[in-house]
N, C-alpha and C positions, 0 to 999 in steps of 0.2 A: 599635427603630426602628418607626415607624408607617407603614402603607400610606397613600397619598394617593389611589389610584385602583385600579381592577381592569381587567384584560384577560382575557377568557374565551377559551378555545380548546379545540377538540376535532377529532377526525379523522372523515372519512367514508371508510371502507375501500372502499366501493363506487366511489369516484372522483367521485361526483356533488358538484358545488360548490353546488348549489341547497339553501338551508336548508329543513328539514322544518318542518311546522306545529308539531311538538313543540319544535324548536329555536327557533323564533320565539317561542313562548309562554314558554320558559325564559328567553330573552333579556329579554322584557318583565318577567318576575318579578324577574330579577336587577337590572335597571335600577331598578325600584321599591324593592327592598331596599337597593340602594346609596344611593338618595336618603335613605331613613330613617336609614342609618348614616353619612351624609355621606361616602360612599365611592363616587364615580361610576364607572360602567362606561364606559371610553373606547373599547372595541372588543370584539367577539366574532368570533373567527376560526374558519373551517372550513378544515381543512388536508387536502389530498389529494396523491396522487403527481403530479397534473397542475398543481397551483397552490393558490390559496387564495381564500376569499370573506371579505370584510370587511363586517360589518354597518355599521360607521361609514362606510366608503367608499360604500356603497350606500344610505345614508340610513335605515338600519334601527334607529337608536338614537334 
């Protein structure tokens, strides 16, 4: 079976939902890599005990 898209996810054990600069740069790199591979990134999620942050929902893709 082939993948048709990617969803990235990681946790912030600190509970902070705000993406770090490192997380933003990683997302940008993965979006570029996905375009080269014809495998789009449809979201990048940050998960905490308090909720989640979605790059797609916040216009970060």
